[in-house]
C-alpha positions as CSV (number, residue, x, y, z in Angstrom):
1,M,0.0,0.0,0.0
2,R,1.2,3.5,-0.7
3,S,1.1,4.5,2.9
4,T,3.7,7.3,2.3
5,D,1.8,8.9,-0.6
6,K,-0.2,11.3,1.6
7,A,2.9,12.2,3.6
8,R,4.8,12.9,0.4
9,G,2.0,15.1,-0.9
10,G,2.0,17.1,2.4
11,V,5.7,17.5,2.4
12,K,5.6,18.5,-1.3
13,S,3.2,21.2,-0.5
14,L,5.2,22.5,2.4
15,R,8.4,22.5,0.2
16,L,6.6,24.5,-2.5
17,A,5.5,27.0,0.1
18,A,9.1,27.4,1.5
19,V,10.7,28.1,-1.9
20,A,12.5,31.4,-2.0
21,F,11.4,32.2,1.6
22,G,12.7,35.6,2.7
23,A,14.4,37.9,0.3
24,L,12.7,36.5,-2.8
25,A,9.3,37.0,-1.2
26,L,10.1,40.7,-0.4
27,A,11.1,41.2,-4.0
28,A,7.8,39.9,-5.4
29,T,6.4,43.1,-6.7
30,S,9.4,44.2,-8.8
31,A,10.0,40.7,-10.1
32,A,6.4,40.2,-11.2
33,A,6.5,43.4,-13.2
34,Q,9.1,41.7,-15.5
35,V,6.7,38.9,-16.2
36,N,3.4,40.6,-17.0
37,K,1.7,43.9,-16.3
38,S,-0.9,42.7,-13.9
39,G,1.4,40.4,-12.0
40,A,-1.4,37.8,-11.9
41,G,-0.9,34.0,-12.2
42,G,-3.3,31.2,-12.6
43,L,-3.8,27.6,-13.9
44,A,-4.1,27.0,-17.6
45,P,-6.9,25.1,-19.3
46,P,-8.4,22.7,-18.8
47,S,-8.3,23.6,-15.1
48,N,-11.6,25.1,-14.0
49,G,-9.5,27.7,-12.3
50,S,-9.2,29.3,-15.8
51,Y,-12.9,29.3,-16.6
52,L,-13.6,32.9,-15.6
53,V,-10.5,34.3,-17.5
54,P,-12.0,34.3,-21.0
55,I,-15.2,35.9,-19.6
56,I,-13.1,38.7,-18.1
57,Q,-11.2,39.1,-21.3
58,Q,-14.2,38.9,-23.7
59,L,-16.4,41.3,-21.7
60,K,-13.4,43.5,-21.0
61,L,-14.2,43.6,-17.3
62,D,-10.6,44.6,-16.5
63,K,-11.0,47.8,-18.5
64,K,-14.3,48.4,-16.7
65,Y,-12.4,48.7,-13.4
66,G,-9.3,50.4,-14.8
67,L,-7.1,47.3,-14.8
68,D,-4.8,45.6,-17.3
69,F,-5.5,41.9,-16.7
70,D,-2.9,40.0,-18.7
71,I,-2.8,37.0,-16.4
72,K,-0.1,34.4,-17.0
73,L,-1.4,30.8,-17.0
74,Y,0.7,27.9,-15.9
75,P,0.4,24.3,-17.0
76,N,0.3,22.7,-13.5
77,P,-0.1,23.7,-9.9
78,D,3.6,22.9,-9.0
79,I,4.9,25.5,-11.4
80,L,2.2,28.1,-10.5
81,Y,3.1,27.9,-6.8
82,S,6.8,27.8,-7.3
83,E,6.7,30.9,-9.6
84,F,4.6,32.7,-6.9
85,A,7.0,31.7,-4.2
86,A,9.9,32.9,-6.3
87,G,8.3,36.3,-6.7
88,H,7.3,35.9,-10.4
89,A,3.7,36.8,-9.6
90,T,2.2,39.3,-7.2
91,H,-1.2,37.6,-6.8
92,I,-2.5,34.2,-8.0
93,F,-5.7,32.3,-8.3
94,G,-5.3,28.8,-6.9
95,A,-6.0,26.5,-3.9
96,L,-6.7,28.6,-0.9
97,F,-5.0,26.1,1.4
98,N,-1.8,26.8,-0.5
99,G,-2.1,30.5,0.3
100,A,-2.5,29.5,4.0
101,N,0.6,27.2,3.6
102,F,2.7,30.2,2.4
103,Y,1.5,32.3,5.3
104,V,2.2,29.7,8.0
105,R,5.7,29.2,6.5
106,G,6.4,32.9,7.2
107,M,5.8,34.5,3.8
108,P,3.9,37.8,3.7
109,V,0.8,36.5,2.0
110,Q,-2.9,37.2,2.6
111,L,-6.0,35.6,1.3
112,L,-8.1,38.0,-0.8
113,F,-11.3,36.3,-1.9
114,T,-12.9,33.0,-2.8
115,V,-13.4,31.9,-6.4
116,S,-15.0,28.4,-6.5
117,T,-16.0,25.5,-4.4
118,A,-14.4,22.1,-4.3
119,N,-15.4,19.9,-7.3
120,H,-13.6,16.7,-6.6
121,A,-15.3,13.3,-6.2
122,F,-14.8,9.6,-6.5
123,V,-16.3,8.0,-9.6
124,S,-16.9,4.5,-10.7
125,K,-18.5,2.6,-13.6
126,D,-19.2,-0.4,-11.4
127,P,-23.0,-0.4,-10.5
128,K,-22.1,-2.1,-7.3
129,I,-20.0,0.8,-6.1
130,K,-22.4,3.7,-5.2
131,E,-21.6,4.6,-1.6
132,P,-18.2,5.1,0.1
133,Q,-18.6,1.8,2.0
134,D,-18.7,0.0,-1.4
135,L,-15.0,1.0,-1.8
136,K,-13.8,-1.4,0.8
137,G,-11.3,-3.9,-0.6
138,K,-11.3,-2.0,-4.0
139,T,-8.5,-0.4,-5.9
140,V,-8.8,3.4,-6.2
141,A,-6.7,5.7,-8.4
142,A,-6.0,9.1,-7.1
143,T,-3.5,12.0,-7.5
144,T,-2.1,11.7,-3.9
145,S,0.1,14.8,-4.4
146,S,-2.8,17.1,-5.1
147,G,-4.2,19.3,-2.3
148,F,-7.6,17.9,-2.4
149,Y,-6.4,14.4,-1.7
150,G,-5.9,15.7,1.8
151,M,-9.6,16.5,2.1
152,A,-10.5,13.3,0.3
153,S,-8.6,11.3,2.9
154,L,-10.9,12.9,5.6
155,F,-13.9,11.7,3.5
156,L,-12.4,8.2,3.5
157,K,-11.8,8.3,7.2
158,Q,-15.3,9.5,7.8
159,N,-16.5,6.4,6.2
160,D,-14.1,4.0,8.0
161,L,-11.9,3.6,4.9
162,D,-8.2,3.2,5.6
163,P,-5.6,3.0,2.7
164,R,-3.4,1.0,5.0
165,K,-6.1,-1.6,5.8
166,N,-9.2,-1.9,3.7
167,I,-8.7,0.1,0.5
168,N,-5.9,0.1,-2.1
169,I,-4.9,3.6,-3.2
170,I,-2.7,3.8,-6.3
171,S,-1.1,7.1,-7.0
172,A,-1.4,8.5,-10.5
173,S,-1.5,11.8,-12.3
174,P,-4.9,13.3,-13.2
175,A,-4.7,12.0,-16.8
176,A,-3.5,8.6,-15.6
177,V,-6.4,8.3,-13.2
178,Q,-8.7,8.6,-16.2
179,T,-6.6,6.1,-18.1
180,Q,-6.8,3.6,-15.2
181,L,-10.5,3.9,-15.1
182,L,-11.1,3.6,-18.8
183,A,-8.9,0.6,-19.0
184,G,-10.6,-1.1,-16.1
185,R,-7.4,-1.2,-14.0
186,A,-9.1,0.7,-11.1
187,D,-12.5,0.1,-9.5
188,A,-12.9,3.8,-8.8
189,G,-10.9,7.1,-9.1
190,L,-10.7,10.5,-7.6
191,L,-11.2,13.2,-10.2
192,F,-11.9,17.0,-10.4
193,D,-13.5,19.1,-13.0
194,P,-13.4,19.2,-16.0
195,A,-12.2,15.6,-16.0
196,L,-14.9,14.7,-13.5
197,S,-17.8,16.1,-15.6
198,N,-16.3,14.6,-18.7
199,M,-16.2,11.1,-17.2
200,L,-19.7,11.5,-15.9
201,T,-20.9,11.9,-19.5
202,Q,-19.2,8.6,-20.4
203,G,-21.1,6.2,-18.2
204,F,-19.4,6.8,-14.9
205,H,-21.2,7.9,-11.7
206,L,-20.4,9.6,-8.4
207,V,-19.6,7.5,-5.4
208,G,-21.2,9.1,-2.3
209,D,-21.3,12.8,-1.4
210,M,-17.7,14.1,-1.2
211,N,-18.5,17.6,0.1
212,G,-21.1,16.3,2.5
213,G,-18.6,13.9,4.0
214,I,-16.0,16.6,4.3
215,R,-18.5,18.9,6.1
216,K,-19.1,16.2,8.7
217,A,-15.4,15.4,9.1
218,V,-14.5,19.0,9.9
219,G,-17.6,20.0,11.7
220,M,-19.1,22.4,9.1
221,K,-22.8,23.2,8.8
222,P,-24.7,21.0,6.3
223,D,-25.1,23.9,3.9
224,A,-21.6,25.4,4.3
225,Q,-19.6,26.1,1.2
226,V,-16.5,23.8,0.8
227,W,-14.1,26.2,-0.7
228,Y,-11.1,25.3,-2.8
229,L,-10.0,28.0,-5.3
230,G,-9.5,31.6,-4.4
231,A,-7.2,34.6,-4.8
232,F,-4.2,35.4,-2.6
233,A,-1.4,37.9,-2.9
234,Y,1.7,39.3,-1.4
235,K,0.8,41.8,1.3
236,S,3.2,44.4,-0.3
237,W,1.1,44.2,-3.5
238,I,-2.2,44.8,-1.6
239,D,-0.8,47.6,0.5
240,A,0.7,49.4,-2.4
241,D,-2.7,50.0,-3.9
242,P,-5.8,48.8,-2.0
243,K,-8.1,50.2,-4.7
244,R,-6.4,47.9,-7.2
245,A,-7.1,44.9,-5.0
246,E,-10.8,46.1,-4.7
247,A,-11.0,46.5,-8.4
248,T,-9.7,42.9,-8.9
249,L,-12.3,41.6,-6.5
250,K,-15.1,43.4,-8.4
251,M,-13.8,42.2,-11.7
252,W,-14.0,38.6,-10.6
253,Q,-17.4,39.1,-9.0
254,D,-18.7,40.4,-12.3
255,A,-17.3,37.4,-14.1
256,A,-18.8,35.0,-11.7
257,K,-22.2,36.8,-12.0
258,F,-22.1,36.4,-15.7
259,Y,-21.2,32.7,-15.4
260,N,-24.2,32.1,-13.1
261,E,-26.7,34.3,-14.9
262,H,-25.9,33.6,-18.5
263,P,-25.0,29.8,-18.5
264,D,-25.4,29.1,-22.2
265,E,-23.3,32.1,-23.4
266,A,-20.7,31.6,-20.6
267,D,-20.3,27.9,-21.5
268,K,-19.6,28.7,-25.1
269,I,-17.0,31.2,-24.1
270,I,-15.4,28.8,-21.7
271,S,-15.5,25.9,-24.1
272,A,-13.8,27.9,-26.9
273,F,-11.0,28.9,-24.5
274,T,-10.5,25.6,-22.6
275,K,-11.5,23.1,-25.3
276,V,-13.7,21.4,-22.7
277,P,-16.9,20.1,-24.4
278,V,-20.0,22.1,-23.7
279,A,-21.7,18.9,-22.7
280,A,-19.3,18.4,-19.8
281,L,-19.8,22.0,-18.7
282,K,-23.5,21.6,-18.7
283,E,-23.2,18.3,-16.7
284,S,-21.1,20.1,-14.2
285,R,-23.8,22.8,-13.8
286,K,-26.5,20.1,-13.5
287,L,-24.7,18.4,-10.7
288,H,-23.6,21.6,-9.0
289,L,-19.9,20.6,-9.2
290,T,-18.2,23.7,-10.3
291,Q,-19.8,26.6,-8.4
292,F,-18.3,30.1,-8.7
293,Q,-19.0,32.5,-5.8
294,V,-16.6,35.4,-5.4
295,E,-16.6,37.1,-2.0
296,P,-14.0,38.4,0.5
297,A,-12.2,35.4,2.1
298,I,-12.6,37.0,5.5
299,A,-16.4,36.8,5.2
300,Q,-15.9,33.0,4.9
301,K,-13.4,32.8,7.8
302,D,-15.3,30.2,9.8
303,N,-15.7,27.8,6.9
304,L,-12.1,28.3,5.7
305,D,-10.7,27.8,9.2
306,A,-12.6,24.5,9.5
307,L,-11.2,23.4,6.2
308,F,-7.7,24.4,7.2
309,R,-8.0,22.3,10.3
310,G,-8.9,19.4,8.1
311,F,-5.9,20.0,5.9
312,K,-3.7,20.1,9.0
313,E,-5.1,16.8,10.2
314,A,-4.5,15.3,6.8
315,G,-0.9,16.5,6.8
316,F,-1.2,19.1,4.1
317,L,-0.8,22.1,6.4
318,A,1.9,22.5,9.1
319,H,-0.3,24.8,11.2
320,V,-3.7,26.4,11.0
321,P,-3.1,30.1,10.2
322,D,-4.1,32.8,12.5
323,A,-6.5,35.7,11.6
324,G,-3.7,37.6,9.9
325,V,-3.9,35.4,6.9
326,Y,-7.2,37.2,5.9
327,Y,-7.0,40.6,4.2
328,A,-9.3,42.9,6.1
329,W,-11.1,44.7,3.3
330,P,-11.9,48.4,4.1
331,K,-15.4,49.0,5.4
332,K,-17.6,51.1,3.2
């Protein structure tokens, strides 16, 4: 059994957070200016973290708020977070727990706002595997180095599933997880959008309620949002121009509003940009997998703190951050 996979994932996250600690962090603003005008970084398609980018660009929402949003998109999370740690981006859009990880490692980083909820889930094509308990004794493919595997491990624990005793977890990249499933070499797999929605259109089904299990595991309310992606930035970038930070928040709020209120048009824009089939995007909406809701992170402090405690328990956070991790937006 891959009993060290989870530990490796946690250590990997901590190492990423520690890159260029100190002097490089303080030089973030000037270094980012050499990369792109906005200093923003994010994940490239097909990551759902890129879904709102083409909406911002096509509707010219950056110009509406006096911004020049030429975000640089990176092919995978490791590169994105390493570039941010090295000062090659002033603010990025990624997993909020990674922003917390930078903070607890001593880097001057603050969480700005939420972007989307968690959209990871276990899937299977076996009609006998419908609930978490059905995974006992089964082989499950998962990207154990990904941040959400930490939360998925809480979901497993909540359902008396232990990778060391009654479930066989095989570590694989996101693409390899799909390959394992399609080839029938795994009974189930842990996926996230858009791969999740795409597989659900090919005869696979969800196994249990991932977010519901996580809420129970970390003591959240039944209707609480399980956040995953959001925006965080170097404190120096925020303090240098608070109005710019506020404009960035409003720009993303407008993009999320368009996504939610104009689904057909939004999906066409996203599909053209990401090459994700419109059918998969519609399936995601139907199952409420990818939900975009942009609001100040500090307004979601209770929910985020609960999730951070879960990430710490799973070994993906060294400590639960104190209140200083949240940017205190000026009161109107």
